[in-house]
C-alpha positions as CSV (number, residue, x, y, z in Angstrom):
1,M,-12.8,17.1,8.0
2,Y,-9.2,16.8,9.1
3,V,-7.3,14.8,11.7
4,I,-4.6,16.3,13.9
5,G,-2.3,14.2,16.0
6,T,-0.3,15.2,19.0
7,A,3.4,14.3,19.4
8,G,6.0,14.9,22.1
9,H,7.7,13.7,25.2
10,V,5.8,12.4,28.3
11,D,4.6,15.1,30.8
12,H,5.0,17.9,28.3
13,G,1.3,18.6,28.5
14,K,-0.2,17.1,25.3
15,S,-3.5,15.8,27.0
16,T,-3.8,19.0,29.1
17,L,-3.5,21.1,25.9
18,V,-6.1,19.0,24.1
19,K,-8.5,19.4,27.0
20,A,-7.9,23.1,27.1
21,L,-8.7,23.4,23.4
22,T,-11.7,21.1,23.2
23,G,-13.1,20.7,26.7
24,I,-12.7,16.9,26.3
25,D,-10.4,14.9,28.4
26,P,-8.7,12.5,26.0
27,D,-7.5,10.3,28.9
28,R,-10.4,7.9,29.1
29,L,-8.9,5.1,31.1
30,E,-9.1,4.9,34.9
31,E,-5.4,4.1,35.1
32,E,-4.5,7.1,33.0
33,K,-6.4,9.4,35.3
34,R,-4.9,7.8,38.4
35,R,-1.3,8.0,37.1
36,E,-1.9,11.3,35.3
37,M,-0.1,9.8,32.3
38,T,-1.5,8.9,28.8
39,I,-1.2,5.2,28.2
40,D,-3.4,4.7,25.1
41,L,-4.8,6.7,22.3
42,G,-7.3,9.5,23.2
43,F,-9.7,11.3,21.0
44,A,-11.3,14.8,21.0
45,W,-12.7,17.2,18.5
46,L,-13.4,20.9,18.0
47,K,-14.5,23.6,15.5
48,L,-11.8,26.0,14.4
49,P,-12.5,29.8,14.1
50,G,-12.9,29.4,10.3
51,G,-15.7,26.8,10.8
52,R,-13.6,23.8,10.0
53,E,-14.3,20.7,12.2
54,I,-11.2,18.7,13.2
55,S,-10.5,15.5,15.1
56,I,-7.6,15.3,17.5
57,I,-5.8,12.1,18.3
58,D,-3.8,12.4,21.5
59,V,-0.9,9.9,21.7
60,P,1.1,8.7,24.7
61,G,4.6,10.2,25.1
62,H,6.2,7.6,27.3
63,E,8.7,5.3,25.5
64,R,6.9,2.2,26.9
65,F,3.8,3.1,25.0
66,I,5.3,4.1,21.7
67,K,3.4,1.1,20.1
68,N,0.1,2.8,21.0
69,M,1.3,6.1,19.6
70,L,2.1,4.4,16.3
71,A,-1.4,2.9,16.1
72,G,-2.9,6.4,15.9
73,V,-0.4,8.6,14.2
74,G,-0.4,7.0,10.7
75,G,-3.7,8.5,9.5
76,I,-3.2,12.2,10.6
77,D,-3.2,15.2,8.3
78,A,-1.0,17.4,10.5
79,A,1.0,17.1,13.7
80,L,0.8,19.2,16.8
81,L,4.3,18.8,18.3
82,V,4.2,19.6,21.9
83,V,7.4,20.7,23.8
84,A,7.4,21.9,27.4
85,A,9.0,25.3,27.6
86,D,10.7,24.4,30.9
87,E,12.4,21.3,29.5
88,G,12.8,21.6,25.8
89,I,13.5,18.8,23.3
90,M,13.7,15.4,25.1
91,P,14.4,11.8,23.9
92,Q,10.7,11.1,23.0
93,T,10.4,14.4,21.3
94,Q,13.2,13.4,18.9
95,E,11.8,9.9,18.4
96,H,8.3,11.3,17.6
97,L,10.0,13.7,15.1
98,D,11.7,10.7,13.5
99,I,8.4,8.9,13.2
100,L,6.7,11.9,11.7
101,K,9.5,12.2,9.2
102,L,9.4,8.5,8.3
103,L,5.6,8.6,7.8
104,H,6.0,11.7,5.6
105,I,3.8,13.8,7.8
106,E,5.0,17.2,6.6
107,R,2.5,19.7,8.0
108,G,2.0,20.9,11.5
109,L,2.6,23.3,14.4
110,V,5.0,23.3,17.3
111,V,3.5,24.3,20.7
112,L,5.7,25.4,23.6
113,T,3.5,24.5,26.6
114,K,3.9,25.6,30.2
115,C,5.1,29.0,29.0
116,D,3.7,30.6,32.1
117,M,6.4,28.7,34.1
118,V,9.4,30.5,32.4
119,D,10.5,34.0,31.7
120,Q,10.6,35.7,28.3
121,E,14.4,35.3,28.0
122,W,14.2,31.5,28.6
123,L,11.2,31.3,26.2
124,E,13.2,32.9,23.4
125,L,16.1,30.6,24.1
126,M,13.9,27.5,24.0
127,T,12.3,28.7,20.8
128,E,15.7,28.8,19.2
129,E,16.6,25.3,20.5
130,V,13.4,23.9,19.2
131,R,13.9,25.5,15.8
132,E,17.3,24.0,15.6
133,G,15.9,20.6,16.6
134,L,13.3,20.8,13.8
135,K,16.1,20.7,11.2
136,N,16.4,16.9,11.7
137,G,12.6,16.4,11.5
138,P,10.2,16.3,8.6
139,P,11.2,19.0,6.0
140,G,7.7,20.4,6.1
141,L,8.0,21.1,9.8
142,A,11.4,22.9,9.6
143,N,9.8,26.3,9.3
144,A,6.6,25.5,11.2
145,P,5.2,28.1,13.5
146,I,6.4,27.8,17.1
147,L,3.6,29.1,19.4
148,P,4.0,29.7,23.2
149,V,0.9,28.4,25.1
150,S,-0.3,27.9,28.6
151,A,-3.1,25.5,29.0
152,R,-3.5,26.7,32.7
153,T,-3.9,30.4,31.9
154,G,-5.3,30.1,28.4
155,Q,-2.4,32.2,27.0
156,G,-1.8,31.6,23.3
157,L,-4.8,29.3,22.8
158,P,-6.7,31.6,20.4
159,Q,-3.6,32.1,18.3
160,L,-3.0,28.4,18.2
161,L,-6.5,27.8,16.8
162,E,-6.0,30.4,14.1
163,A,-2.6,28.9,13.2
164,L,-4.2,25.5,12.9
165,D,-6.7,26.9,10.5
166,R,-3.9,28.4,8.4
167,V,-2.0,25.1,8.3
168,L,-5.0,23.1,7.3
169,D,-5.6,25.5,4.4
170,T,-2.6,23.9,2.8
171,V,-3.7,20.3,3.4
172,P,-5.5,18.7,0.3
173,V,-8.8,17.1,0.8
174,R,-8.6,13.3,1.0
175,A,-9.4,11.7,-2.3
176,D,-12.3,9.3,-2.5
177,Q,-10.8,6.3,-4.4
178,G,-13.8,4.1,-3.8
179,R,-11.8,1.7,-1.6
180,P,-12.6,2.7,2.0
181,R,-10.2,1.6,4.7
182,L,-10.6,2.1,8.4
183,P,-7.6,0.8,10.3
184,I,-9.2,-0.2,13.6
185,D,-7.7,1.3,16.7
186,R,-10.5,0.7,19.2
187,V,-13.0,-2.1,19.7
188,F,-15.7,-1.9,22.3
189,S,-19.4,-2.8,22.9
190,V,-22.3,-0.4,23.5
191,S,-25.3,-1.7,25.4
192,G,-28.3,-2.0,23.1
193,F,-26.2,-1.6,20.0
194,G,-23.4,-4.2,20.1
195,T,-19.9,-4.0,18.6
196,V,-18.3,-0.7,17.7
197,V,-15.0,-0.1,16.0
198,T,-13.2,3.3,15.5
199,G,-10.5,4.5,13.3
200,T,-9.5,7.2,10.7
201,L,-11.2,6.6,7.4
202,V,-9.1,6.7,4.3
203,D,-9.5,6.0,0.5
204,G,-13.3,6.0,0.4
205,K,-16.6,6.6,2.1
206,L,-18.8,4.3,4.3
207,S,-22.6,4.3,4.5
208,V,-25.2,2.9,6.9
209,G,-26.4,-0.5,5.6
210,Q,-23.3,-1.1,3.6
211,E,-21.8,-4.6,3.5
212,I,-18.2,-4.6,4.8
213,E,-15.3,-6.9,5.3
214,I,-12.7,-7.1,8.1
215,Q,-9.1,-8.1,7.2
216,P,-7.2,-10.1,8.2
217,G,-9.8,-12.7,8.9
218,N,-12.2,-12.4,6.0
219,L,-15.0,-11.5,8.4
220,R,-18.2,-10.1,6.9
221,S,-20.7,-7.7,8.5
222,R,-23.0,-4.8,7.7
223,I,-22.9,-1.3,9.1
224,R,-25.7,-0.7,11.5
225,G,-24.7,2.9,12.4
226,I,-22.1,5.6,12.0
227,Q,-21.0,8.3,14.4
228,M,-18.6,11.1,14.0
229,H,-17.9,13.2,17.1
230,K,-20.7,11.4,18.8
231,T,-23.2,12.6,16.1
232,K,-25.1,10.1,14.0
233,A,-24.4,10.1,10.3
234,E,-25.6,8.2,7.3
235,T,-22.3,8.5,5.4
236,A,-18.7,9.1,6.5
237,L,-16.2,10.6,4.0
238,P,-12.5,9.9,3.9
239,G,-10.4,11.9,6.4
240,N,-12.8,11.5,9.3
241,R,-12.5,9.9,12.7
242,V,-15.4,7.4,12.5
243,A,-17.1,5.0,14.9
244,V,-18.9,2.2,13.1
245,N,-21.5,0.0,14.7
246,L,-21.4,-3.5,13.2
247,T,-23.9,-6.3,13.0
248,G,-23.2,-10.0,13.6
249,L,-19.7,-9.6,15.0
250,E,-18.6,-10.0,18.7
251,V,-16.0,-7.8,20.3
252,G,-13.8,-10.9,20.9
253,E,-13.6,-11.5,17.1
254,L,-12.0,-8.1,16.5
255,H,-8.8,-6.3,17.6
256,R,-6.6,-3.3,16.9
257,G,-4.7,-3.8,13.7
258,M,-7.5,-5.1,11.6
259,V,-8.9,-3.1,8.7
260,L,-12.6,-2.4,7.9
261,T,-13.1,-2.2,4.2
262,V,-15.5,-3.2,1.4
263,P,-15.4,-6.8,0.2
264,G,-13.4,-8.1,-2.7
265,W,-10.2,-6.1,-3.0
266,L,-8.1,-6.0,0.1
267,E,-6.3,-9.2,1.0
268,A,-4.2,-9.8,4.1
269,T,-0.5,-10.7,3.4
270,D,2.4,-12.0,5.3
271,R,5.0,-10.9,2.8
272,L,5.8,-7.4,1.7
273,D,8.2,-5.7,-0.7
274,L,9.4,-2.5,0.9
275,R,11.5,0.6,0.3
276,V,13.3,1.1,3.6
277,E,14.8,4.4,4.8
278,M,17.3,3.9,7.7
279,L,17.5,6.7,10.2
280,K,21.0,8.3,10.4
281,S,20.7,8.0,14.2
282,S,20.0,4.3,14.0
283,P,22.3,2.5,16.4
284,V,22.3,-0.7,14.2
285,E,22.6,-1.7,10.6
286,M,20.0,-3.8,8.9
287,G,21.5,-7.2,8.0
288,Q,20.2,-10.1,6.0
289,N,17.7,-12.2,8.0
290,S,17.5,-9.7,10.8
291,F,14.2,-9.2,12.7
292,W,12.4,-6.0,13.5
293,D,9.0,-4.8,14.8
294,L,7.0,-3.5,11.9
295,F,4.1,-1.0,12.4
296,T,1.7,0.0,9.7
297,G,-1.7,1.6,10.1
298,S,-2.9,0.3,13.4
299,A,-1.2,-3.1,13.0
300,E,2.1,-4.5,14.2
301,A,4.0,-7.7,13.4
302,V,7.5,-9.1,13.6
303,A,9.3,-8.8,10.3
304,G,12.2,-10.9,9.1
305,V,13.9,-9.1,6.3
306,T,15.8,-10.1,3.1
307,T,17.9,-7.2,1.8
308,L,17.5,-7.3,-2.0
309,D,19.8,-4.7,-3.5
310,K,22.6,-4.4,-0.8
311,P,24.3,-6.9,1.5
312,R,23.1,-4.7,4.4
313,L,21.6,-1.3,5.0
314,M,23.7,1.1,7.1
315,P,22.3,4.1,9.1
316,G,21.2,6.8,6.7
317,E,20.9,4.4,3.7
318,S,17.9,3.5,1.7
319,G,17.3,0.1,0.1
320,L,14.9,-2.5,-1.2
321,V,13.8,-5.2,1.3
322,Q,11.4,-8.1,1.4
323,A,9.8,-8.6,4.7
324,R,8.4,-11.9,6.1
325,L,5.8,-11.2,8.7
326,S,4.9,-13.2,11.9
327,A,1.2,-12.4,11.4
328,P,-0.7,-11.2,8.3
329,V,-1.5,-7.5,7.9
330,A,-3.9,-5.8,5.5
331,V,-2.1,-3.1,3.6
332,A,-2.1,-1.4,0.2
333,K,0.6,-0.3,-2.2
334,G,1.9,3.1,-1.0
335,D,1.2,2.6,2.7
336,R,3.9,3.9,5.1
337,F,5.4,1.8,7.9
338,I,7.8,2.1,10.8
339,L,10.5,-0.4,11.9
340,R,11.7,-0.6,15.4
341,L,14.4,-2.4,17.2
342,P,12.7,-5.0,19.5
343,S,15.2,-4.6,22.4
344,P,16.1,-2.0,23.4
345,S,12.9,-0.6,21.9
346,Q,13.9,2.1,19.4
347,T,12.8,3.4,16.0
348,I,15.5,2.7,13.4
349,A,13.7,2.9,10.0
350,G,10.6,3.4,8.0
351,G,9.4,3.5,4.4
352,V,6.7,2.6,1.9
353,V,5.0,-0.6,0.7
354,I,5.9,-1.2,-2.9
355,D,4.1,-4.6,-3.4
356,P,1.8,-6.0,-0.8
357,H,1.6,-9.4,-2.4
358,P,5.0,-10.3,-3.9
359,R,6.5,-13.6,-4.8
360,R,9.6,-14.7,-2.9
361,H,12.6,-13.0,-4.5
362,K,16.3,-14.0,-4.8
363,R,18.7,-11.4,-3.7
364,F,20.6,-9.1,-6.1
365,R,18.5,-10.1,-9.2
366,E,18.6,-7.2,-11.7
367,D,15.2,-8.1,-13.2
368,V,13.6,-8.2,-9.7
369,L,15.2,-4.8,-8.7
370,E,14.1,-3.1,-12.0
371,N,10.5,-4.4,-11.5
372,L,10.4,-3.1,-7.9
373,K,11.8,0.3,-9.0
374,T,9.0,0.6,-11.7
375,L,6.4,-0.4,-9.1
376,E,7.8,2.2,-6.7
377,K,8.1,5.2,-9.0
378,G,6.1,4.4,-12.1
379,T,2.9,5.9,-13.5
380,P,-0.2,3.7,-13.7
381,G,0.7,3.0,-17.3
382,E,4.3,2.0,-16.4
383,I,3.1,-0.2,-13.6
384,I,0.5,-1.9,-15.8
385,L,3.0,-2.5,-18.6
386,Q,5.5,-3.9,-16.1
387,K,2.8,-6.3,-14.8
388,L,1.9,-7.4,-18.3
389,N,5.5,-8.1,-19.0
390,T,6.0,-10.1,-15.9
391,A,5.8,-13.9,-16.2
392,P,3.4,-15.5,-17.0
393,R,3.1,-13.2,-19.9
394,L,-0.4,-14.3,-20.9
395,P,-3.4,-12.3,-22.0
396,R,-5.8,-11.2,-19.3
397,D,-8.9,-9.0,-19.1
398,L,-8.8,-5.4,-18.0
399,R,-10.5,-6.1,-14.6
400,T,-7.9,-8.7,-13.8
401,V,-5.1,-6.2,-14.6
402,A,-6.7,-3.7,-12.2
403,E,-6.9,-6.3,-9.4
404,E,-3.3,-7.4,-9.9
405,T,-1.9,-3.9,-10.0
406,K,-4.2,-2.5,-7.3
407,I,-5.0,0.4,-9.6
408,E,-8.5,1.8,-9.8
409,L,-10.6,0.3,-12.7
410,K,-11.2,3.7,-14.3
411,D,-7.5,4.6,-14.0
412,T,-6.6,1.2,-15.5
413,Q,-9.0,1.8,-18.4
414,Q,-7.4,5.2,-19.1
415,A,-3.9,3.9,-18.8
416,L,-4.5,0.9,-21.1
417,A,-6.1,3.1,-23.7
418,G,-3.0,5.2,-23.8
419,L,-0.7,2.1,-24.0
420,V,-2.8,0.7,-26.9
421,G,-2.5,4.1,-28.6
422,Q,1.3,3.9,-28.2
423,G,1.4,0.4,-29.5
424,S,2.8,-1.0,-26.2
425,V,-0.4,-3.1,-25.6
426,L,-2.6,-5.0,-28.0
427,L,-6.2,-5.8,-27.8
428,L,-7.6,-9.3,-28.3
429,S,-11.3,-9.2,-29.4
430,E,-13.5,-9.5,-32.4
431,D,-13.1,-5.8,-33.2
432,A,-9.5,-5.4,-31.9
433,A,-8.1,-4.0,-35.2
434,A,-10.7,-1.2,-35.5
435,R,-10.4,-0.2,-31.8
436,E,-6.6,-0.2,-31.9
437,Q,-6.7,2.0,-35.0
438,A,-9.1,4.4,-33.3
439,L,-6.9,4.7,-30.2
440,K,-3.8,5.2,-32.3
441,A,-5.6,8.0,-34.1
442,G,-6.3,9.7,-30.8
443,E,-10.1,8.9,-30.7
444,A,-11.8,8.4,-27.3
445,V,-12.5,4.7,-26.8
446,V,-13.6,3.3,-23.5
447,L,-12.2,-0.2,-22.9
448,A,-14.7,-2.5,-21.2
449,P,-13.6,-4.4,-18.0
450,T,-13.9,-7.6,-20.0
451,Q,-11.5,-6.4,-22.8
452,V,-8.6,-8.8,-23.1
453,V,-5.2,-7.3,-23.5
454,I,-1.6,-8.4,-23.9
455,S,1.6,-6.3,-24.0
456,E,3.3,-6.1,-27.4
457,T,6.4,-7.7,-26.0
458,A,4.4,-10.6,-24.6
459,W,2.5,-11.0,-27.9
460,Q,5.8,-11.4,-29.8
461,E,6.8,-14.0,-27.3
462,L,3.4,-15.8,-27.6
463,K,3.7,-15.8,-31.4
464,E,7.1,-17.4,-31.3
465,R,5.9,-20.0,-28.8
466,A,2.9,-20.8,-30.9
467,A,4.8,-21.1,-34.1
468,G,7.5,-23.1,-32.3
469,L,5.0,-25.6,-30.8
470,V,3.2,-26.1,-34.2
471,G,6.6,-26.4,-36.0
472,Q,7.7,-29.0,-33.4
473,F,4.4,-30.9,-34.0
474,H,5.0,-30.9,-37.8
475,G,8.4,-32.4,-37.1
476,Q,7.0,-35.2,-34.9
477,F,3.9,-35.9,-37.0
478,P,4.8,-35.0,-40.6
479,L,1.8,-36.9,-41.9
480,K,-0.8,-34.8,-39.9
481,R,-2.1,-31.6,-41.4
482,G,-1.6,-29.7,-38.1
483,M,-2.0,-29.5,-34.4
484,N,-5.4,-29.9,-32.8
485,R,-6.7,-26.5,-31.5
486,D,-7.3,-27.8,-28.0
487,E,-3.8,-29.2,-27.8
488,L,-2.2,-25.9,-28.7
489,K,-4.5,-24.1,-26.1
490,S,-3.2,-26.5,-23.4
491,R,0.4,-26.1,-24.4
492,L,0.2,-22.3,-24.4
493,G,-1.4,-22.4,-20.9
494,I,-4.4,-20.2,-21.8
495,A,-7.3,-21.3,-19.6
496,S,-10.2,-19.2,-21.1
497,S,-11.6,-20.6,-24.3
498,K,-12.9,-17.1,-25.3
499,T,-9.4,-15.6,-24.8
500,Y,-7.8,-18.5,-26.7
501,N,-10.2,-18.0,-29.7
502,F,-9.1,-14.3,-29.8
503,V,-5.5,-15.4,-29.7
504,V,-5.9,-17.8,-32.6
505,S,-7.8,-15.3,-34.7
506,R,-5.0,-12.8,-34.3
507,L,-2.3,-15.4,-35.0
508,V,-4.2,-16.3,-38.2
509,A,-4.8,-12.7,-39.2
510,E,-1.1,-11.9,-38.8
511,G,-0.1,-15.0,-40.9
512,V,1.6,-16.8,-38.1
513,L,-0.6,-19.8,-38.4
514,V,-3.2,-21.1,-40.8
515,E,-6.3,-23.0,-39.7
516,T,-7.8,-25.8,-41.7
517,S,-11.0,-27.8,-41.1
518,T,-11.5,-31.2,-42.6
519,Q,-14.5,-33.4,-41.9
520,G,-15.4,-31.2,-38.9
521,S,-12.0,-31.3,-37.3
522,A,-10.0,-28.0,-36.9
523,A,-6.2,-28.0,-37.0
524,L,-3.5,-25.3,-36.9
525,A,-0.4,-25.4,-39.1
526,L,2.4,-23.2,-40.2
527,P,1.9,-21.3,-43.5
528,G,3.1,-23.4,-46.5
529,F,3.1,-26.7,-44.6
530,E,1.8,-29.7,-46.7
531,V,1.6,-33.3,-45.8
532,K,3.9,-35.1,-48.3
533,F,4.4,-38.8,-48.7
534,N,7.8,-40.2,-49.5
535,P,7.9,-42.7,-52.4
536,A,7.2,-45.7,-50.2
537,Q,4.4,-44.0,-48.4
538,Q,2.9,-42.8,-51.6
539,K,2.9,-46.3,-53.0
540,Q,0.9,-47.6,-49.9
541,A,-1.5,-44.7,-50.3
542,D,-2.1,-45.4,-54.0
543,N,-2.6,-49.1,-53.3
544,L,-5.1,-48.4,-50.6
545,L,-7.1,-46.0,-52.8
546,A,-7.1,-48.3,-55.7
547,A,-8.4,-51.2,-53.5
548,F,-11.2,-48.9,-52.2
549,R,-12.2,-48.0,-55.8
550,Q,-12.5,-51.6,-56.9
551,N,-15.4,-52.1,-54.5
552,P,-16.3,-48.7,-53.0
553,F,-19.4,-49.8,-51.1
554,T,-17.8,-52.7,-49.4
555,P,-14.2,-51.5,-49.0
556,P,-11.5,-54.0,-48.0
557,S,-10.2,-54.3,-44.4
558,L,-7.3,-52.1,-43.6
559,V,-5.7,-54.9,-41.6
560,D,-5.8,-57.0,-44.7
561,L,-4.2,-54.2,-46.8
562,G,-1.5,-53.7,-44.1
563,T,-1.4,-49.9,-44.7
564,D,0.5,-47.8,-42.2
565,P,-2.1,-46.2,-39.8
566,N,-0.3,-42.9,-40.1
567,I,-0.9,-42.9,-43.9
568,V,-4.6,-43.7,-43.3
569,A,-4.8,-40.8,-40.9
570,A,-3.1,-38.5,-43.4
571,L,-5.6,-39.6,-46.1
572,V,-8.4,-38.7,-43.7
573,D,-6.8,-35.4,-43.0
574,R,-6.4,-34.7,-46.7
575,G,-10.1,-35.4,-47.2
576,E,-9.6,-38.5,-49.4
577,L,-10.9,-41.0,-46.9
578,K,-13.9,-40.7,-44.6
579,R,-13.8,-42.5,-41.2
580,V,-17.2,-43.6,-40.1
581,G,-16.3,-46.1,-37.4
582,E,-13.5,-47.7,-35.3
583,A,-12.1,-49.4,-38.4
584,A,-14.6,-48.4,-41.0
585,Y,-13.7,-46.1,-43.9
586,F,-15.0,-45.1,-47.2
587,L,-13.6,-43.0,-50.0
588,A,-14.7,-39.4,-49.5
589,E,-16.6,-39.3,-52.8
590,T,-18.2,-42.7,-52.0
591,Y,-19.4,-41.4,-48.6
592,D,-20.9,-38.3,-50.2
593,F,-22.7,-40.3,-52.9
594,M,-24.1,-42.8,-50.3
595,L,-25.3,-39.9,-48.0
596,K,-27.0,-38.2,-50.8
597,S,-28.7,-41.4,-52.0
598,I,-29.9,-42.2,-48.4
599,L,-31.3,-38.7,-47.9
600,E,-33.2,-38.9,-51.2
601,K,-34.7,-42.2,-50.2
602,L,-35.8,-40.7,-46.9
603,D,-37.4,-37.8,-48.7
604,Q,-39.3,-40.3,-50.9
605,Q,-40.4,-42.8,-48.4
606,G,-39.8,-41.3,-44.9
607,Q,-37.7,-44.1,-43.6
608,I,-35.1,-46.7,-44.6
609,T,-33.8,-49.9,-43.1
610,L,-30.3,-51.3,-42.9
611,A,-31.3,-54.0,-45.4
612,E,-32.7,-51.5,-47.8
613,V,-29.4,-49.5,-47.7
614,R,-27.4,-52.6,-48.1
615,D,-29.5,-53.6,-51.2
616,L,-29.4,-50.0,-52.5
617,F,-25.6,-50.2,-52.8
618,N,-25.2,-53.9,-53.2
619,A,-23.0,-53.8,-50.2
620,S,-22.2,-56.1,-47.3
621,R,-24.0,-55.5,-43.9
622,K,-20.9,-54.5,-41.8
623,P,-19.8,-51.3,-43.6
624,V,-23.5,-50.2,-44.0
625,Q,-24.1,-50.7,-40.3
626,S,-21.1,-48.6,-39.5
627,L,-22.2,-45.9,-41.9
628,L,-25.8,-45.7,-40.4
629,E,-24.5,-45.6,-36.8
630,Y,-22.2,-42.8,-37.8
631,L,-25.1,-40.9,-39.4
632,D,-27.0,-41.3,-36.1
633,E,-24.1,-40.0,-34.1
634,Q,-23.9,-36.9,-36.4
635,K,-27.6,-36.4,-36.0
636,I,-28.3,-36.7,-39.6
637,T,-30.6,-39.7,-39.1
638,R,-32.4,-41.2,-36.1
639,R,-33.1,-44.9,-35.4
640,V,-36.8,-45.8,-34.9
641,G,-37.1,-49.5,-34.3
642,D,-35.4,-51.2,-37.2
643,A,-35.6,-48.2,-39.5
644,R,-33.9,-44.8,-39.8
645,V,-35.7,-41.5,-40.3
646,K,-34.3,-38.0,-40.7
647,F,-33.1,-36.5,-37.4
648,R,-35.4,-33.5,-37.9
C-alpha cells in the first residue's frame, strides 16, 4: 500500500478533488464544513485501476495551518500538487513545493483543477507557467505529468487515476527493518473500544496483541485492534495508513507528535545533530544561537541552533548544526525535518538527522566535523568503525554496537565480519584468533550478539595504556612482582569482568604483559621485569631468611628483626616466604613441610589438635595457631570443637 499527500494553495480544490476521486469527504471537522476550508489533516482511500490500494492525506493549504500540513506530509510516497487553473501558482503553492523539496519527496503528479472554468488557450498558458514553477521544486517533480481535471464535471479523473498508477510503479516498497514507527497524527476515543491513534506506519510491521511503547513519555500499552481503511486487520505492514486501538491508555495521555513503536530501541531526545539545507528564497540567515520552529514526523519543537562548521548559514547554503529542543522528540538517524521562521511564519530550511543522541559539541572542531560527515554519508561499516574509534575507545559487545549506531543487528553482524576480515576490528573471546583467521580467509562466520569487539586503533591505544600503567606501577613499587589484576581493570575503565579477562588474555598472547601467580595471587608485569634488591635490601633479606632457618617452626618476630615491610612483601611475592596471618610468616619450604605432615596425621587419625601440632614440630603455640586458622580459611581443614579435621 502507498500513501499519497496533497499539496497546494488554499481554495485550489484539494479536498474537492479527493472527494471526487474517492467519494470520501476528507473535511471531517464541523468548522471545516462551515467555513468550506480545510483546517486539519483529512484522510481518504481508493483502489486504482491496476488494483493497487492507496491512502490519501489531504492537507490544509492556508498559511495559518501549515503546521498541520507538516504533521501529515512527512510519511507520503508521492505528492499530488494541486494548482487551480484559473489562478496558477500562488504563495502557498511555492511553499508546499519548497517543503516537498526539503523532505526529498521526489515523485508525484500536478493537477490543474477547475479546468472547466477556463478556455483551452488559458489552460495551455497555465500549464507552461506551472512547468516553469516546477523547476524550483523537487528535481523528481520537474518533469511530472500535468493533468487538467474538473472535480465538478469529472473531466480528467480517469486519466489522473491511471497516471497515479504509473507514478507508483516507480516507488519502491517500504522496507521492513523490524523497527516499526507510527508518528501519531490523530488521537481519539471510540465508544466501546477506547483510545485510538492514527498515523503512517514506517520501518516495520505491527500486529494485534503486540506490546508497544509510546515516545516521548515511555508509555507502554498493547495493541487491541488494527484498522486500515476502516477494515480490521491482524497485521499492518510499513507504508500503510493505520488506526491502532490501544489498551490501558487514555486519550489525555497522548497527543500528536508522539511515536508508537516497539519497546527498547527508540529514545526521545532534546538534542540533535543535523545537516541543514537553507532555501535560496530564505529571507534570513541562520546565525549562532538563533531559534526556529522544527517539524519532524508529526512532532514540532522550538530549536535553538549551534552552527558547527560555519559562523552562519546564508540562504542557499548547507551546513552542520546542533539543535537544542524545547521539548523532546522521538526520531531516528536519517529522518527529514523542516525549519520555519516563527514570525512571520515561513519555511526557511530543512534537512536530515545525522545523530539523534549527540553529545554537546564545540564549534569548528575538526574531529567533530569529520565524525559527523562519516555518520552522514558512511556505510554501516564506516559508521561502526567511527563509533568504535570514538572515546571512550573501550571494547563492547556486538549488540551494544548496534544500539549505539542505530544499525540493525543483522547489518551490524555483517559489517563487523567485514571489518574483522579487513583487520580494522579485532575480536576478544576465547576463540578470537581462529575466528579472525577464518574471516580474513573469506570464510562465512556469524558473529554472536555477545561477541566482544574493539577497533584495531583502539586496541593499539589500549595496549599502550596497559603497558604504561603497569610500567608506572613497577616504577612506584619496584619490589612488587606486578600490578594486581583488579587494579589494572579499574584503571583501564573496563566494567565487565568477562570482557576484561578477554583483554588480559590477548595482552598476554601478544607479549604485552606477563601474568604470574604466587600463593594464589595473580599479578601482571611487563616482560623481563624482575624484582631486584639493592645491596642493602639484599642484606636485610638474607638476614631475615637466615633467622627463619635457625628456628623454622617458631620463626622470629618481624618487628624484632626490623626488616623493611616492602622486602617482606617482595619475599612473599617471590615465593620464599608464606604469609599465614596478620604478622605470621613461615619459610615457604617450612610451610609446605608442615602442611604435608598435618595432612598425613589427619589421614592416620582423622583429627588433630593444636597441642598435637605444636608437639609435632616442637613449636610455640602462637605460630601454630596462626597456621591452623589459615588452613581453616583456605578450606583445607575444619575446626570441630578443639580439634581439626579435613575440610572434605
